[in-house]
matplotlib code that plots the C-alpha trace (Angstrom):
import matplotlib.pyplot as plt

x = [0.1, 1.1, 1.5, 1.2, 1.3, -0.8, 1.1, -1.6, -1.8, -3.9, -6.4, -9.0, -12.0, -9.8, -7.4, -10.3, -11.7, -8.4, -7.7, -11.0, -10.3, -7.2, -8.6, -11.3, -8.6, -6.6, -9.4, -9.4, -5.8, -5.6, -3.3, -3.2, -3.3, -1.7, -2.3, 0.1, 0.5, 2.5, 6.3, 8.6, 11.9, 13.9, 14.1, 10.3, 10.3, 12.6, 10.6, 7.7, 9.8, 11.3, 7.7, 5.8, 8.1, 6.0, 5.6, 4.8, 3.8, 1.1, 2.1, -0.2, 1.9, -1.1, -1.0, 2.6, 3.5, 5.1, 8.1, 10.6, 12.2, 11.6, 15.0, 14.2, 11.7, 14.9, 13.9, 10.7, 7.9, 6.0, 3.0, 2.5, -0.4, 0.8, 4.5, 7.0, 10.3, 13.5, 12.1, 12.6, 9.1, 6.2, 6.6, 4.2, 4.2, 2.3, -1.6, -2.9, -6.4, -7.3, -6.7, -8.1, -11.3, -11.8, -11.2, -13.7, -16.2, -16.0, -15.6, -18.7, -20.8, -19.5, -19.6, -23.2, -23.9, -22.7, -20.9, -18.6, -15.5, -13.9, -11.3, -9.0, -7.9, -5.2, -3.9, -2.1, 1.0, 2.9, 1.9, 1.8, -1.9, -2.9, -1.0, -2.1, -5.8, -5.2, -3.6, -6.5, -9.2, -7.5, -7.3, -10.8, -12.4, -10.0, -12.3, -14.8, -12.1, -12.0, -8.8, -9.1, -7.9, -5.8, -5.5, -2.3, -2.5, 1.0, 2.2, 1.0, 2.5, -0.1, -2.9, -6.2, -8.2, -5.6, -6.0, -9.7, -9.4, -7.1, -9.5, -12.4, -10.4, -9.7, -13.1, -14.7, -12.4, -14.0, -17.0, -19.1, -20.2, -17.3, -17.3, -14.5, -13.0, -11.3, -8.6, -10.5, -13.5, -11.3, -10.2, -14.0, -15.1, -12.7, -13.8, -17.3, -16.3, -14.6, -17.7, -19.5, -16.6, -16.8, -20.9, -20.8, -23.9, -23.1, -24.2, -25.3, -22.2, -19.6, -20.4, -18.2, -16.9, -14.7, -13.1, -13.4, -17.3, -16.3, -19.9, -18.7, -17.3, -19.7, -23.1, -21.7, -20.9, -23.7, -24.3, -23.7, -21.1, -20.8, -18.2, -16.7, -16.8, -13.8, -13.4, -11.1, -12.4, -11.4, -8.1, -7.2, -7.9, -5.8, -3.1, -3.6, -3.6, -0.3, 1.4, 0.2, 1.5, 4.9, 5.2, 4.4, 6.0, 8.8, 7.9, 5.6, 3.2, 5.1, 3.2, 1.2, -2.4, -5.1, -8.5, -11.5, -14.1, -17.5, -19.2, -20.8, -22.4, -24.6, -25.3, -26.5, -23.3, -23.9, -27.7, -28.8, -32.6, -33.9, -36.6, -35.3, -37.8, -35.9, -38.9, -38.6, -34.8, -34.9, -37.3, -34.6, -32.1, -34.4, -34.8, -30.9, -30.4, -33.4, -34.7, -32.7, -34.0, -37.4, -38.7, -41.9, -43.1, -46.1, -44.0, -42.3, -45.6, -46.9, -44.1, -44.5, -47.2, -49.4, -51.8, -50.6, -51.2, -49.9, -46.6, -46.0, -46.6, -44.1, -41.6, -41.8, -41.6, -38.2, -36.7, -37.7, -39.4, -41.7, -41.0, -41.0, -38.7, -36.1, -36.6, -35.8, -32.9, -31.0, -31.8, -30.4, -27.2, -26.8, -27.5, -24.9, -22.3, -23.0, -23.0, -19.5, -18.0, -19.8, -19.2, -22.1, -25.3, -27.7, -30.7, -28.3, -27.7, -31.6, -32.3, -29.5, -31.3, -34.7, -36.3, -37.7, -37.2, -35.0, -37.5, -38.7, -35.2, -34.4, -37.7, -36.7, -33.1, -33.6, -36.3, -33.8, -30.8, -31.7, -29.5, -30.1, -28.1, -25.8, -25.1, -24.3, -22.0, -20.0, -18.6, -16.7, -12.7]
y = [0.1, 3.5, 6.4, 9.7, 12.9, 16.0, 19.2, 21.6, 25.5, 27.4, 24.9, 27.1, 25.7, 25.1, 23.0, 20.7, 20.0, 19.4, 16.8, 15.3, 14.8, 13.6, 10.8, 9.9, 8.9, 7.3, 5.3, 3.7, 2.8, 1.4, 4.5, 5.8, 9.8, 11.6, 15.2, 17.6, 21.3, 23.8, 22.4, 25.4, 24.1, 20.8, 19.7, 19.7, 17.8, 15.1, 14.5, 13.7, 11.5, 9.7, 8.8, 8.2, 7.0, 8.6, 7.0, 10.6, 14.3, 16.5, 20.2, 23.0, 26.2, 28.6, 30.4, 31.1, 29.2, 26.0, 27.6, 24.8, 24.2, 21.3, 20.1, 19.5, 16.5, 14.6, 11.5, 11.1, 11.8, 15.3, 17.3, 20.8, 23.1, 26.2, 27.1, 25.8, 27.6, 26.5, 26.0, 28.6, 27.7, 25.6, 21.9, 19.0, 18.1, 21.6, 21.9, 25.4, 27.1, 28.2, 31.8, 32.7, 30.8, 32.2, 35.6, 35.4, 34.2, 37.2, 39.6, 38.4, 38.8, 42.4, 43.6, 42.5, 45.2, 47.8, 49.8, 52.9, 51.5, 48.3, 47.2, 44.4, 43.7, 41.3, 38.8, 39.9, 38.5, 38.9, 35.2, 34.1, 33.1, 36.5, 38.2, 35.6, 36.4, 40.3, 39.6, 37.5, 39.8, 42.8, 41.0, 40.0, 43.6, 45.1, 43.7, 46.3, 49.0, 49.0, 48.9, 48.0, 49.9, 47.9, 47.8, 45.7, 45.0, 43.2, 46.7, 47.7, 46.7, 46.9, 45.0, 43.9, 46.7, 49.1, 47.4, 47.8, 51.7, 52.0, 50.2, 52.4, 55.3, 54.1, 53.1, 56.4, 58.0, 56.7, 58.9, 56.4, 52.9, 50.2, 46.6, 45.1, 41.6, 40.4, 37.7, 35.4, 35.4, 36.5, 39.8, 40.2, 40.1, 42.6, 44.7, 44.6, 45.7, 48.5, 49.5, 49.4, 52.0, 54.1, 54.5, 52.7, 50.7, 46.8, 46.3, 49.8, 51.6, 48.7, 45.4, 42.7, 38.9, 36.9, 33.2, 30.0, 30.2, 29.5, 29.3, 30.3, 33.6, 34.5, 33.7, 35.2, 38.5, 41.3, 41.6, 37.9, 37.8, 36.7, 34.4, 32.0, 28.6, 26.4, 22.7, 22.2, 18.4, 17.8, 19.4, 17.1, 14.0, 15.4, 16.1, 12.3, 11.1, 13.0, 11.8, 8.3, 8.6, 9.7, 6.9, 4.1, 5.5, 7.7, 10.9, 13.7, 15.2, 17.5, 20.6, 21.7, 20.6, 23.3, 22.6, 24.6, 26.9, 25.7, 29.0, 32.2, 31.7, 34.9, 36.4, 39.9, 41.5, 41.5, 40.9, 44.3, 44.1, 46.4, 47.4, 48.1, 46.3, 45.2, 42.9, 41.0, 41.2, 39.7, 37.0, 36.1, 35.8, 33.8, 31.0, 30.9, 30.2, 28.0, 26.0, 22.9, 23.0, 22.2, 25.8, 26.0, 28.9, 29.0, 29.4, 32.5, 33.9, 33.6, 36.1, 38.7, 41.6, 40.9, 38.5, 35.2, 36.5, 40.2, 38.5, 36.1, 39.0, 41.0, 38.7, 38.1, 41.5, 41.9, 38.6, 37.6, 34.2, 32.5, 31.9, 28.3, 28.6, 30.4, 27.5, 24.8, 27.0, 27.1, 23.5, 22.6, 24.4, 22.7, 19.1, 19.7, 20.4, 17.8, 15.3, 16.2, 16.6, 14.1, 10.5, 9.7, 7.7, 9.2, 9.6, 11.8, 14.1, 14.2, 15.3, 18.0, 19.4, 19.6, 16.4, 13.9, 10.9, 9.9, 9.1, 12.8, 14.3, 12.0, 13.0, 17.0, 16.3, 14.7, 17.0, 20.1, 18.6, 15.6, 13.1, 11.1, 12.2, 9.1, 9.9, 13.4, 12.0, 10.1, 13.4, 13.8, 13.5]
z = [0.0, -1.1, 1.4, 0.0, 2.1, 1.3, 2.5, 3.3, 2.4, 4.8, 5.8, 4.1, 1.9, -1.3, 0.7, 2.1, -1.6, -3.0, -0.2, -0.8, -4.6, -3.7, -1.1, -3.9, -6.5, -3.3, -2.3, -6.0, -5.9, -2.3, -1.1, 2.3, 2.4, 5.5, 5.5, 7.3, 7.7, 5.6, 5.5, 6.1, 6.7, 5.5, 8.8, 8.9, 5.7, 7.2, 10.0, 8.0, 5.7, 8.8, 10.2, 7.3, 4.6, 1.9, -1.9, -3.1, -2.0, -3.1, -1.9, -1.9, -2.8, -3.5, -0.3, -0.1, 3.1, 1.6, 0.2, 0.2, -3.3, -5.4, -4.6, -1.0, -1.9, -3.3, -5.2, -3.7, -6.6, -5.5, -7.5, -6.7, -6.6, -8.4, -8.8, -6.3, -5.8, -7.4, -10.8, -13.7, -15.4, -14.3, -15.3, -15.8, -12.0, -11.4, -11.2, -11.6, -11.8, -15.7, -14.7, -18.2, -17.8, -14.1, -15.0, -18.1, -15.8, -13.2, -16.2, -18.0, -14.5, -14.1, -17.5, -17.7, -15.1, -17.6, -14.9, -15.8, -14.0, -13.4, -10.6, -9.4, -5.8, -5.3, -2.7, 0.5, -0.9, -3.9, -5.3, -9.1, -9.0, -8.2, -11.0, -13.2, -12.4, -12.9, -16.3, -17.7, -16.2, -17.8, -21.4, -20.8, -20.2, -22.7, -25.3, -24.0, -24.2, -20.4, -18.4, -14.6, -11.9, -9.5, -5.4, -4.2, -0.7, -0.9, -1.3, 2.0, 5.2, 8.1, 9.6, 8.0, 9.5, 7.8, 4.7, 5.0, 5.8, 2.8, 0.6, 1.6, 0.8, -2.8, -3.4, -2.4, -5.1, -7.9, -7.4, -9.8, -9.5, -10.2, -10.6, -8.6, -9.2, -6.0, -6.1, -4.0, -1.4, 1.4, -0.4, -1.6, 2.1, 2.7, -0.3, 1.4, 4.7, 3.0, 1.4, 4.6, 6.1, 3.3, 3.3, -0.4, -1.4, -2.4, -5.4, -6.7, -6.2, -5.8, -7.5, -6.0, -7.4, -5.5, -6.5, -4.6, -3.6, 0.1, 1.2, 5.0, 3.6, 0.7, 2.8, 6.1, 4.7, 4.1, 1.8, 0.5, -2.2, -5.6, -6.5, -9.2, -7.9, -8.8, -9.2, -6.6, -6.1, -9.8, -8.9, -6.4, -8.6, -11.3, -9.0, -7.8, -11.3, -12.2, -8.9, -10.0, -13.5, -11.9, -9.4, -12.1, -15.1, -13.8, -15.6, -15.3, -18.3, -20.5, -19.6, -16.5, -16.1, -15.7, -13.5, -14.5, -13.0, -12.5, -13.3, -11.1, -8.1, -8.1, -4.7, -3.6, -4.4, -8.3, -8.4, -9.8, -11.2, -13.8, -11.4, -8.0, -5.6, -2.0, -1.1, -4.4, -4.0, -0.2, -1.7, -4.3, -1.7, 0.6, -2.3, -3.0, 0.7, 1.3, -2.0, -1.4, 2.3, 0.7, 0.4, -1.7, -3.7, -1.6, 1.2, -0.6, -1.8, 1.9, 2.8, 0.6, 1.5, -1.5, -2.9, -4.8, -8.2, -7.4, -5.8, -9.0, -11.3, -9.3, -9.2, -12.9, -13.6, -11.7, -12.0, -15.6, -14.7, -11.9, -8.2, -8.8, -11.8, -9.6, -6.9, -9.7, -11.0, -7.5, -7.0, -10.2, -9.9, -6.5, -8.1, -10.7, -8.2, -5.7, -8.7, -9.6, -6.3, -4.0, -4.3, -1.7, -2.5, -5.0, -2.5, -0.2, -3.2, -3.7, -0.1, -0.4, -3.3, -1.6, -2.7, -0.6, -2.9, -5.6, -8.1, -7.8, -8.1, -11.1, -12.9, -12.3, -13.4, -16.5, -17.3, -17.0, -18.5, -20.5, -18.8, -15.7, -12.3, -12.8, -16.4, -15.2, -12.4, -15.0, -16.3, -13.0, -13.8]

ax = plt.figure().add_subplot(projection="3d")
ax.plot(x, y, z, "-o")
ax.set_aspect("equal")
plt.show()
């Protein structure tokens, strides 16, 4: 039985999802996976090797914590998320987010709002993945003759509170609505906090899109944050497949591997309706949060201060479709995500999407996609 060490980045949502994907592949191969914290010295690496005698490593470099060069791992096969130190250029044992596809998803979301200004807020450290997202975002919006303003937290030494204060001052300086693409959800939350300090409305004055779809961050923020969801589970499997190839064949692929975004998860920070109607906007947000908990159209209507007929008419005028259609849309997106990232029983997926029976869920899913849930699941990497 092979033993593989997963070296964490920062114990954030992406790290957990990557580890889940790695373990999914490992279970098929009969590997044992041991997860350890970031390795900051050769002595720490030596201790891990002495304890586990690993056959391979999967190392998360994206948070800037695992700074050991490639040479430190010696002859033990190793695969890296992002670009490790000690290499002139990314090799075939590197796994990257597709920055171009990710930035394009964010750009489409913000450009659809037809704002006069656009901006990018980078990560707190000078890391390559943040720069790649900026470059890809700049290229995407350049097609519309727009160039983004850039706020670089890495240039500013200070606390998070000082960063928020500087962001607030920067955002006030625009004097007109701006769409902000944030390096990830943590940064998006800082931008939202800065808007509160600056007295700016989200999304009317500042529309915000983050990356990761970390539900803990995005849903806890007020207003909730739109985010580009990345397929970190697939990334974990790709990393495991690459490591397997190296261990079996003795060589990595010729080029780095990219993993894709799922798409945008739209929340309040970019949800602008042609007609401003806070009551309907609140109803849409409730549907997003509760649709998969069994929320019914009747319950949504009952909470609105008007008759059912008036409620449906008002909802359709603002959103463009019915209350039931919005509930079904939210459930479908959740179902697609779970079928690609969750290997659990199909009836469990059905329940997590708000359906009491697998039969009802299967009928719904096939009607919406033309495929059975099991067929969709086979698309998983």
